[in-house]
N, C-alpha and C positions, 0 to 999 in steps of 0.2 A: 708470860701474861695472855689470863686465858681468856675464851673468847668475846664475853660478857666483859671482860677486864679491857680489848683491846675494840671491841665497837661503842662502850662509852671512852676511847680515847677520840676518835676516829669520830663521833658525833659532837665530842666538843670542839674536836680541829674544824669540823666544818664551818660551824656556828660563826668562828674567829675568819674566817675564811667567807663567808656572804656577808658577814658586817666588815670587813675590809671592803669590801668592792662593795659601797650602799648606794651609791647611784646603780650598777647594775645590779642589782641585787630589788630593787627598784622596780625600775623599768622591766624586770622580766617578773617578778609578782605581778603587777600589774595590765600586761599583758595574761597571761593567765588566768587574774581576777576575771577580766574581763572573757574572756574566750569557757571558762569553768562555768560563770552564770550567768550566760547566757545559753549553755548547753543545759546548766540543769534546770530552768524553769522551760526549758522545750519540753525536757525528759522527764518533767513530773507535770507535763501538765497531760502528755503523751501516755504517764504510765497510768495517772486518775480516769483519763477517758475511757482509754480502749483498753488497759489491762487488767486496769485493776477487775475483779471483779462484780457483776452487782449484786446491792447491796439484800440481795436472800435468803433464803437456806440454799443450799448446795447448787446454789444459778447455772453452774457450766449444764444440766439437764432442763434447761427452761430453752420451749424452743417458739417460735411460731408458727403459725400454718399461712400460710400465703396457695391463693391460687392462683394457678398461671394457666394458661392457653398454647397447649403442645407443648413447641419447644421454646415458645417467648420467653425472653428477660423481661419485659414485663410481669409486676403480682400484683394482687390486689385481695380487698378480704375476701368475705366471704356471708354467700349466704346463708338466714338461717336454718330453712332446712338441711344444705348442704352439714353446717357445722351439728346438727340432729345424728345426721344420719352418723358422721365422723362419730361421734362423740357413745354412740348408740356400739360401732361397730369393734373401731378400735383394740386392739387386745396388748396398746404396747406403751400408750401413752394417757392422760387423765388432761381434760380438755377444761377451758374456761371463752365462757365470748362473751366480751363486753367492745361500748361502743360509745362514743361524746357525745355529749349533749352538753347545752345550756339551761339554765334551769335561773326563776327566782324566787327566791328565796321572802317573803312574807312572813308578819306577826313576829317580826324579831326587831323590831326601828324600821330605820330607814331599808326600802326595797333592797336588796343587793342580788344584784348578780354574778352567778355560781356555772364555775362547770366543773360538771357532774359527769361521775364514769355510769354507766347503767350494765350492770352483769348478770350470767348466768351458769353456775355454776359454785362452787368449793373456789370463790379466788384466792382469795388471804390464806386456805390450808396451805391452799397451792404455791401459793407464796412464800408458804411458811413463816410470815410474819405473824406477830401475834397483836393483838390491839392493846393499848395504854390503859383501857378504859372500856368496860364491858366485855360482850364475849361477839368475834363477827360468826353470820349469819352464813351457816352452809347455804338459802335462799332458795331453792326449788319449791320448796314447799313453806317457804314465809310470806308474809303477809309485803305489807309496803314498810319497809324497814330502809332507814340507811344508816353508813357508818361516815363518820368527819374524821377531815385530816385536823392536824392538832391545831395547826396554822388559825383555818376556821371555827373551830374549838377554843380558840384562847380570845381570837376577834370578836366575832361577835356572841359571844356564849360566855364572855365572861372565865373561861377555864374554870366553868363551874362542873366540878365532876356528877352534881345530880341533874346531868342533862339528862342520863343514859335511862331510857324507857318514859321519854318525854316525847310531844308530836310535836312537829312541826310541818311548817305550811310549805308549798313548792309548787309552785304556776299556775292551778286553775282550783287552791281549795284546794288538792289533797293534801292529804296532812300522812306523813310519814315517821313513823318509832326509831327513834336515835339508839340504834344497835349498840357500836362502840365505837370510840374515838382511838386511831394513829399513834403509832408515839411520832414525836416531834420528829421530824431529817424524810421522812417514810414518803418515796415516790411512786405511786404508780399511776401509769406508762412512764417509763422516763421520758423527756419532752427535752430540747433548750429551753424553753422563751416561755411555755404553759407551763402551769400545776394544776393537780386537780384541787377541788373544794372539801367533795365530797363523793360519796362513791354508792349506786345509790343498786340495790338488792331486785331481781323481778324474778314472781311468782308463774307470772307470766308474760310474754313476748307479746307485740307487738301482733293484731291478727292477720291486718292486713299485710305482713311480711313473713309471717310463720309456715306462708306456702308459696311465698312468691322468689321462685330459683333464681330469677334474674338482677332480682335485690341485695345486693354482695356489698352489706355493710358492718358487716362483726366482725372485729380484730379479735384472732386464736388464737390464744396464749395455752402452752400444751407443757408437759414435764413429764418426763421420760419413767416409764415406771422400774423399780429394779432392773439391775441385768441386764436393761436394754440398750442396746446401742443406737448413737444416731441412724446407722444405715438401717437397723432392723424396722426402724420405726418408719421411715423413708418406706423403705419394701412395702411394708404392712399398709400405710396409705397410698400407696401408689393402686396398690389390689383394690381398693377401695372404690377409688378412682374409675378405676376401671370400671366396674361395676356399676357405680351413678349415669357411669357411663353412656352404659350403655339400657340401663332402665326408663332413666330420664335426657333421650339422646334430644330434644328438643333444646331442653336449657345444657345441658353438662358436658359433649358429647365433647369431646378433644377437650376437657378441662382435666389437669391435673392439680393436685397439690404437693410446694414445695415448704421441706422442715429448714428454717433458718434460724443456727441459736440464736438468744434473745442478746447476749453481746452485741454480734455482729449488729443488730437489727438496729439493735442501739445507739451506735457506733459507726452505720457503716457510710451515713453523708458522709462523714467527716475526718473519715477514715483516712482515706489519700492526701485527704491537706492535709493534716498530721504528720505523715510518715513522710511525705516534702517535705515541713519543717523543722524533721527529727534529721531525716538525710543533708538539708543543708547545714543545721545549725552543727553535728558531727563534721565537716565540710572544715567548719569555719575552727574546731577545735585543731584539725587538724592543722590545719595554715599556723593558726594560735604558735602548736607543740612546733611545730617545721622551725617559723621564726627564732623561736627560745632555742631550737638546736642549731639553726646555724650564728646564728650568739651565744652558745656554751662553746660551741666548737672553738671559735676562735678566743676566746676565754680560758679556753683548755689546751687553744696551741703556747698561746697567749705562757700559760707556766710552765713550759717545755723544758727550763734549766729548774727549776725543782723536782718537779715529776724524777729529770733524768738522775739528779741527787738522789733523789728519795732511792730509788733505784739501784743504784751507783751505793750506796749504802744498808743496799740489803735485801729494801721492802722489794715481797713478793709479788707478784704481776695478778694477780687476786685482790689485794690489800691497795693498790692506789687502783683497779680499778672498782674496788669494793665502796672508797674513800670517795670518789668524783662520784658513785650514784649517792652515793650517802645524797650529799650537798644537793643531787638531781634532785632529789625525791623530796629533800628541807625544805627545796626553793620553792616546790608544784605544792607544799603543804601551806607556804605561806599563800600562794595566791589563791588556793581550794577555800582557805580562813578568808579572804575577799572574794573568792566566788559565791559562798554560801551565804556571809549579808548580802552581796548583791540579788541573786535568787532570791532570796528572804524580801526583798524590797521589791521585787518583781513578782512574784504570786503573789504577793499582798493588794498592790499596783490594779496587777492587771483581772483579779475576780472578777469587777464588775463589768469589764471590758467583755470577759468571756461569757460572760449569764447572756444572754442575748448573742452569743454563737457558740457555743458546744454545748451538747448535753455533756449533764454529770461537772459542769460546772462552779457547782459548787459543794463538787466532794478534794474539788485543788484544792489544796493547805499544805502551811508547813510541819512536816510529819518530820517519824524519821526516814522514812524513802526517800525523802526530801536530800537528809543529809549525808542517809547512803550513796543517796548517786552520787555527790558530793566528791564524796569523800573517796569513791571507785575513778570519780576522772582523774582529779588530784594524783590517784597513783601512779593511774595508767599513762598520765599526762607525763611526772616525772618520770616512768621505765621510757616511757617514745621517744622525748630528747636531751636523754643522757644516757642513754645504750649506747651507741653505735662508736659517740666521744668515747667516753669513758673505755669503752674495750679498746677502742683504735689509740689512743692514747697511754691505756697501758701497756702495748703493744707496742708502741715506738720508743716507752721510756722505757724498756726491757732492752731492747736491740738497737737502743743509740744511734735511733733513724733520726732520732727529731734536732742533733746537731745539723743534718740538711740545710736550718732554717736560720742557724745563726753562724756557719759558713756562708752561705748565700746571700742572695738577694731577693726571693721570697719566701716565704711559706712551705716551699715541696710541691711536686706535683702532686700529692695523694691529697694535701689541705686542698689546691686545687680543684679539684673531681670531686671532694666532700660539698665543697663549695656549691659551688655549680650547679649540683646535683639537687641541694636541698633547694637554691633559688631557684627552677629548674621545675623542683615540685612546689615552694609557693603559689607563683606564680598560678600553675594548673589550675591549685585548685581557687584560688582567689580570680581567675578566670571566668571558671565553672558561675560561683557564685556569684559574681557580678553579671554573666551571660541570665541566669535564670532569675537573680531579680531585676535584668531590664525587661524580660520575658513577661513576666508578671507586673510590673508597673505599667507596660504596654498594651499588655491585656483589659490593666481594669481601670486602664482611664480609654481602651477603646467601647468596655462596657457603659460607663460613667456616660459619654458623649455617644452611644445607641439609641437611634430613635423610639420610643416605648408605643408611643404613636396615641396615645394624649399629653396635654400640655400643665402636668402634676401641679406650675402657679396659683395660688389666694386658693387650690381648694382643700376642707377638711373632711376628716368622714370622721365615721361615726357608727357603733353599731348598737342596737337593742337587742332584749329579751320581751317577748311579748308572753304572759302569761297564758296555759291552754284554754283560758278562759271566752280570748277573744274570735270570735266563729269566719270572720271576713274582713282577708289581711287587705285589699286591695282597700274596701272603708277606709279603713283608719292612716294605712301609709297615705292614703290620697288626702285629711283634714290635715294629717304632719307634713305632705310637702308646701298644702295652702300655707300653712300656720310658717313653713321655716318661708316664704317667699314673699311673706309680713314682714321679717325684720330689713331693716334699711340698710343699705350694703351686699346683701343678694344678690346674686344676680338668677342660681340656678339650681336646682337641688333637683335629685331625683335620689331611685335604690339602683342596685346593681353590681354595685363594685366588683371586681374580683379583686383580695387584697393582692397588691405586690409584695410584703412578707411575708404574708402566712405558710407558701410552699406548697398550694393545694394546687392541684393539677386539675386544668379542667378536662381535657381528655383523657378518657384512660379505653380501658379493655371496658368499659359497657356502655360509656357513648353513645346513642344510637347515631345511624343511617338514616340520609337523610333519601329521599324521596321524587323528584320534578316530574310532575303532575305530568300526563304523557312522554314523559318522555322514558326508555328501557331502561332497565338500572345497567350501573357500569359491569361490564363483567368482572368476575377475580373476584379481588379482596375489595370489600364499599369501604369507599373513603368514610371515617367517621366525622361528627360535628360535634363543635361545643356549644352549647345552646346559658343564656342570659336574660332574665327578666328584668324587666328597665320600663321607666319610668317618662314620658313626654320630660324633656329636658335634659336628658341624659348627657349624650351629645355633645350637646353645647356646653353643660357645665364640665366635661374632661374636653373639652378645644376638637374633641373628633372629627373630621373631616367627612360632610356628609358630600358623596361622588354621582349621586341620581339618586333622584325620586325625589321623596319625602321622610321626618322622623314621624314620628309617633305624633297623634294629638290625644285631646281631651276625646275625638267620639269615639277612638279605640276602647273601647271600655266593653265590657261584657253581652254575649248578645248581641254584640256587630258583628259587622264580618271578619273575620278572622285574617290580620297579618304579622307578617314581619321583615325585619329586614337585616339583610347577608352583609357581609364582607368579601372585599374584591376573592381573598382566598378560598371564597367557597363558589366565589363564580367559573377561580379556576378550575375548580379543584372536579365541583360536579360540570361545567358546561364549555370547560373550554376557552373561558375569558369571554363567551358569546353574554348580553346584555341578560339581566335574571329577571328585568321589570315585568311582572305583569302576569307573572308564572305563580301556579303552585307549588307548593313542597310540603313536607312531609315529614316526620322525624318517626323511625320505629316504633318508638316508644307512644305514640299517639296508637286510638284506636282508626283505624286504616279505613275510616269510615270520608266520604266525602267532604261533609261537613267540618272535620276536623281538621281537615286542607289549610293554607295561608296563604296568602295572595302576597308574592313579595313586591313591595309598596315600597323599596329602596335598599341602594347600596353604599356603606363606610367604605373607610380605610380602613388600612388591619393596624390590629392593636396586638400588644404582647403580652396576654394576659396573664400568662401566668411567670412572667418575669421576662428580664434584660438578655434571661442567656437563652430564652424559648422563642423558637419561628413564630408567627401568626402561623391558625387554626382553621380550618372553615369556620364558620360561627355565623350562630344565625339568633338574631335576638328578638326577641317578645318583647307584648307589651303587656307590663304588669299587671294593670284591670283584667286579662284576659288568661292571665296563666299566673294567677296572684301565688303569694311562698312569701316564708315570715323571714326563713335565711336569709335575709337582702341587705346588708351596710348599706348607707347612708353615702352622700356624698355631696360639699355646698360650695356653689364656685361664690366667691367674694369679690370685692370690688380694691379689699384691701390685706389685712392682716389678718387671715382665720381665724386667729385663734384668740381675737382680743373681739368675737362673735360667740364664743362658747355660751356665756353667759348668758346670752341672749338663746343659743339653741336650746340650752338646758330648758328655758324655761316654753318654749313655746313645746318641749312634750310632755313639761310638764300640766301645761294649756291640756293636751289630750289626752293622760292618766299620769297622776302626780305618785303612782306607786312602781313607774317603769322606770329602772338604771339604764344610763348612760352610758359607755363602758368604748374604750378603747379609742379614745378622742385622741387624733393626731389628724397634723395635712398629710398629702397622698406624699412629698415631698421631702419628712420623714421618714417616711412608709419605701419608699424606692432607695432614701439611704439608708435604710436595715436588712433592705434584702438585698444590698452589698456589702453587709458588715464581714462577712467572713472574708470574700474577696478582697477585702483590702485590710484587716487583721494580716492575710497573707499575702498579698506585696507590700504590706510598710515591714516585717517583720520581715522578707527576705531581703527589703533593700540594705536595713540598718546591719544585717547579716555582712552583705556584698561589701558595704561599702567600708565597716568595720575589715573586712580583709581584705581588701584593696590599701585600705592604710596600712594596715600589717606584713602586705606582702613589698609597699614601698618604703618602711623601715628597716625592713631585714633585708630587703635589697639596697638599700643605704648603708647599712650599718660593715655587709659582707662586702662591701666594696670597699669600704671605709679605712679597714681590718688590713685590707687582699693591697692596697696600695698603699699605705703605712711599712706594708714588710715588704715593698717591691722600692724603695727612698733611691736604694743604691744602685736598682739597676736602668731605674729612670735618670738618677746624677747621672749615670750611667751614658745611657743616649741620647741625653742633649748633652753632651759633653764631646760626643761624636758629633752634632752637627744637627739633631732634633729641635725642632723647634716644638713650642708651647701650644700650638693646634695640634699638632700630630701628637704629641703628647695625651692631650684632648680626646682628640680621636678614640687612640688605641684602649684609653682606660672603657668610655662609654663602652664599644663595642665588643670590651671581654664582660662587660654588664650586661651588653642587649643579647647577646648568641646562646644563654640558657632563658631568658627573657622570653625571646622570639620564640623558641620553641616546648614552654611553657603555655606560650599565649597560645599556639597551634592547637596543640593536645587540648587544652581545656575548653576551646570552642566546638569539637571534634567530640570530647566526651559530652558537653551540655548536647548537643544537636542529638545524641545516641541518648545521655542520660532522663532528657524532658521529654521525648516519647512516651518513655511511662505515666509521664502524670500529664500528654497533652489534652484530656478533657477539662481540666481544670482550667487551661486558658480558653480566649474570647477571639473570634478574628484570630489570631495570631498563629506563626508558624511554628516549630519550635529552631525550623532554620528559615525564619524570616529574617532573611538580611541586612534588611535596615538598622533592624536592633541588635545584627550580631557586630555588622560593622563600626555602632557604633562604640561597642564592648571594646573591641579590637583595638579604636582611637582610643581609647582611654583609659584603658591596659596601657597601651606602649609612652605616653603622655606619661601618664605616670610612672613608669616606667625611666623615661627619658631625665626625667624631672629628679627623681630620688639618683640616679646616675651624675645627674648636672656637678653638685659638690663638687662628692670628691675630685672628678676630672677635673675642674675648676684648681683645686687643691694643687693636684700631678702637676699641676701648666705651668705653676708659680714656685716647684724643686729649684732652690740655685742646685746648679749643679758642683761646685767647688765643698758649701756647707754638706754636702750629702756624704760627698767623700769623704772627707776629715771627721764624721762623723761616722763612718763604717770604721 
């Protein structure tokens, strides 16, 4: 018989063997389908987000250039003069500078708020992406031109190919020529929740910023030139940065440049969390494989007479092992098919959820890579759970060692050790997952209950984009606030909120220092402060307590004496907790004339403006009328449901200017929930994985103990005939099961404490050694294990000694 004939025979025999034990086959296939499906889903998400190249030509050679100060890990944008010098002096990179801006499109129907990217340089050529229509501008010497996104072209211009060369009006009436339309699906830069509508070519940069090396507002993208490595480019920029530091010591001393690969920059915020989920689902897959291995080993031992007979008839050890491995691979294939179906459903169902959590979420799709991952996991699972039982059974069958179980009272010491090792491994892995899931759920609960410093109930937030034709934001925002306060049910209205779901840091390396009049500057590194400009009513709208002094009023207007409010952290950082009322404060971003000092007239409680994870920072609040600016979200405090007042709020805006688009309307509670979306997703998946792992471990322990107890009927019958009571038998069976369980739980707890230290930055106010969480994990695992042992122990205690001995 040829090899292929024998393989075909073994294949048909394997199918018959699996069909004969249909319940066993279905149980194992479901277990594998659940674990393979979960693993395929998570690995596919990680592959699409973290590993797949960015959708640009030769994207591995794209890098971001970040300004850094000395050895600080804080990375920031560049100033235009620095970008210009880098671009002119580098011999290793082609560079493009750009920055985000919101603009209003008029003259094409209803006014529309658009997200734009202003860029200097040959952006689209550097990305290696050609437009779908028109030609991308090089733009250094171009006039006012724009490139439309495919979605904007379809949505606003009806997919009219004649739009190329036409003029559109943005903001203050400036007309821009449409140069090109980008392909469908093109996105730059990669963002998790926002998309760019158009790209605006700049022939000249804002003159006020073009010479200001302190205004670090530009994102800089570069492409490594042919033959240049990342290390060579970094060395080149280090030399340039050092030269600029010597040439401009007041602004550039201590400033360096750090090159960050584009893929790392696009995914850095989620990489650690996704790696954690991959590790967790990998552990779940191992739990499933160990669970199946224990069931497979039990079934293999139950077939010992069959295998011994085949060996006696001349079957080689390799043939027996191949037969068993083929059965395990076929069984894994059945589980893999189920896993593919679950992964297909899971990926399609989760895409809408992922869109608000991960960058590149739209690239997560069911494709060949998903099926490839599922196939690889299926084969790996079959080999993992089938290899050891197959080799052991083949060796035992050929040596006659299986007779020990037909003669004696149990399945033999080798089998008991194998079962104990499998239970030990399964419990250790399940404990690691349960401990991790418990830690992250505990962290999420603490995060959810943490005090933000403001009251988000019944608060509506929205944003406006003002055309450049408006010259006095103080006047227009004042008139709008008055209109909003006229709406029945509105208690307070103001500007100045830092939106918690934006992830924007108020405090960075460019934040100003504060100087208290009449006080020496702090020695060493001076504390930085954040600042917000707000209208009267801001603190009432957000429920921020005033702990001293007064709030801003309508008299704090332009031309009046400058005033400011500070928070408690400011008083602690600058005055050691001393009462700051009446003192004058200057920020070093102001001119240092005495007329620019602001008197501190009030102190408010700390607020976590940058999100619930961030600590409250020293903060200076300034009256909007004295420090007006356009980019300021609005907040409205209402008596009832704030969403019910949206039509009235839109009408109030139209009364000010019918062309103003109202955008990003959401309650403050919705924004807080959105800011925790990634934490909820991570904790939810870990909780699901740990629950499934615990169930699989319990089922595996129950199956192993039931099998081993059934094989020990004669031994138990003899013990009971010699006087052992039912309670003694029950205790002995439970003890046999709990010894490997206890060892596995102990190892799992230690492993969890060590492994989760690698991701403790993802936890909030919870240590990986948190005693309460670990105690709950141990108690739950022991309770589940005791429950799994109880039924086999109860059956053993009811064995009739006489019947057991007669049966033997």
